[in-house]
C-alpha positions in Angstrom: 86.4 0.2 62.6 89.5 -1.9 62.6 93.0 -2.9 61.0 91.2 -5.1 59.0 88.8 -2.9 57.7 91.7 -1.2 56.3 92.1 -4.8 53.8 89.1 -4.6 52.5 87.7 -3.3 49.0 85.4 -0.6 49.1 87.4 2.4 50.3 86.8 5.6 48.1 88.6 8.9 49.4 86.6 10.9 47.3 88.9 14.1 46.6 87.8 15.8 49.7 83.9 15.2 49.3 81.9 13.0 51.7 79.2 12.6 48.7 81.8 10.6 46.7 83.8 9.2 49.8 83.3 5.3 50.9 84.7 3.6 53.8 84.4 0.1 55.4 83.1 -0.3 59.0 82.9 -3.5 60.7 83.3 -5.4 57.2 80.6 -3.2 55.6 80.7 -0.4 53.0 79.3 2.8 54.1 78.9 6.8 52.7 81.2 8.9 54.5 78.5 11.1 54.6 76.7 8.8 57.1 79.3 8.7 60.2 78.2 11.5 62.8 81.6 11.5 64.4 84.6 9.2 65.3 86.3 8.7 68.4 89.8 7.8 67.7 91.4 5.2 70.5 95.1 4.7 68.7 98.1 6.3 68.3 99.1 4.3 65.5 98.2 1.0 63.7 100.6 -2.2 65.2 101.7 -5.0 63.0 100.9 -6.9 65.5 97.2 -6.1 65.1 97.3 -7.3 61.6 97.6 -11.0 62.1 96.2 -11.2 58.6 99.0 -10.0 56.8 102.1 -12.0 56.0 104.8 -11.4 59.2 107.2 -10.1 56.8 105.1 -7.3 55.2 103.4 -6.7 58.6 105.4 -3.7 59.7 105.4 -1.9 56.1 101.6 -2.5 56.0 101.0 -0.7 59.7 102.9 2.1 58.8 101.1 2.8 55.5 98.1 1.9 57.2 98.7 4.7 59.7 99.6 7.0 57.2 96.2 6.3 55.4 94.4 6.9 58.2 95.9 10.2 59.4 94.9 11.6 56.0 91.4 10.2 56.3 90.9 11.5 59.8 92.3 14.8 58.9 89.5 15.2 56.2 86.3 13.9 57.4 83.9 17.0 57.8 81.9 15.5 61.0 83.8 15.8 64.8 86.8 13.7 65.4 87.8 13.1 68.8 91.0 13.4 68.6 92.0 14.7 65.1 95.3 13.2 64.0 98.7 15.5 64.7 101.3 14.8 62.4 102.6 11.2 63.8 100.0 10.3 65.7 95.8 8.7 64.8 94.8 10.7 67.9 96.0 13.9 69.0 99.4 15.7 68.7 101.8 12.1 70.3 103.3 14.5 72.5 105.9 13.0 74.9 105.6 13.6 78.6 108.5 16.3 78.2 106.2 18.2 75.6 102.9 18.2 77.7 105.2 19.7 80.2 106.8 22.3 78.9 103.2 23.6 76.7 102.0 23.4 80.4 103.9 26.1 81.3 102.7 28.5 78.1 99.4 28.3 79.9 100.2 29.4 83.4 100.5 25.8 84.6 103.5 24.2 86.3 104.2 20.5 85.9 106.5 18.0 87.9 109.9 17.2 86.6 109.7 14.5 84.1 112.2 11.6 85.0 113.3 8.9 82.7 115.6 5.8 83.5 117.5 3.7 81.1 119.0 0.6 82.5 119.1 -3.1 81.9 116.5 -3.9 84.9 113.0 -3.7 85.0 111.8 -0.4 86.3 110.1 0.0 89.1 106.1 0.7 88.4 105.7 4.6 88.8 102.6 5.5 91.2 101.0 8.7 92.0 101.2 10.0 95.3 97.6 10.3 97.0 96.2 13.9 96.9 96.4 13.8 93.0 93.0 15.5 91.2 91.8 14.5 87.4 90.2 16.9 84.9 89.0 15.7 82.0 88.5 18.4 79.3 85.9 17.7 76.2 85.8 20.1 73.7 85.6 23.7 75.8 84.3 21.9 79.2 86.1 20.5 82.3 84.8 17.5 84.6 86.6 16.8 87.8 88.2 18.1 90.5 89.8 21.2 91.1 89.5 25.0 91.0 87.9 27.0 88.2 91.2 28.8 87.6 92.6 25.0 87.2 89.7 23.9 85.0 90.8 27.2 82.5 94.0 26.4 82.5 93.6 22.9 81.8 91.2 24.1 78.9 93.5 26.3 77.6 96.1 23.6 77.5 93.7 21.4 75.4 93.0 23.7 73.0 97.0 24.5 72.9 97.3 21.0 72.2 94.6 21.1 69.7 92.9 18.3 71.6 89.3 17.9 72.3 89.1 15.3 75.0 92.0 14.9 77.2 92.5 14.1 80.8 95.0 15.7 83.4 96.1 14.4 86.6 97.5 17.0 88.9 98.9 16.7 92.4 98.1 18.3 95.4 100.2 21.3 94.4 98.0 21.5 90.9 101.5 20.6 89.0 100.6 18.7 86.2 101.5 15.1 86.8 100.7 13.5 83.7 98.1 14.0 80.5 95.8 11.4 78.8 94.5 11.6 75.6 93.0 8.7 75.3 90.5 8.6 78.6 87.5 6.4 79.0 84.6 8.0 78.8 83.5 5.8 81.9 81.3 9.0 84.3 78.2 9.6 82.9 78.2 13.1 82.7 81.6 13.1 80.6 80.0 10.1 78.4 77.6 12.4 77.6 79.5 15.3 76.5 81.1 13.1 74.5 78.4 11.7 72.7 77.2 15.5 72.4 80.3 16.9 70.4 80.4 13.7 68.1 76.9 14.4 66.9 77.5 17.7 67.2 74.4 18.8 69.7 
């Protein structure tokens, strides 16, 4: 589904009933009950995604499309990775500072978050060697690290109401960053994502 599909005729919300609800995918009208799962790959609809809308109206239309999709994705009965937050299409939409604070609630430590406001271009921030990545899919953890680290990573994902997220930890096991839109480019992770989306 792309933003242009949201501009096509055929959408029916169905008052919460999948039997009555319809959507448009790849230009084709489909029943929502035929959707086995949804993998969300965007935080919002951006004005630059709406080349088919006249330029003065793009920002307004993008905001309305985002609000509509948040409602639609929340109402779907099928598995959704990740369900929208209050202002984000995929997950809670937390900033790094928020992830750092919430990490402490599950027994993790986080690296201090530093921000720089300057007129000069900021230097590229690189992750130091010795980091380890842990990807959470539902209640399963994949990647490096000990069992206790995996358990805490699962607990943090659960706290964020996020079923798909990649955490990067430093060698000191402190949280470096969280990515709610990881690429499922590992065969084992890909299979876990597909199994979750199809309810297997």
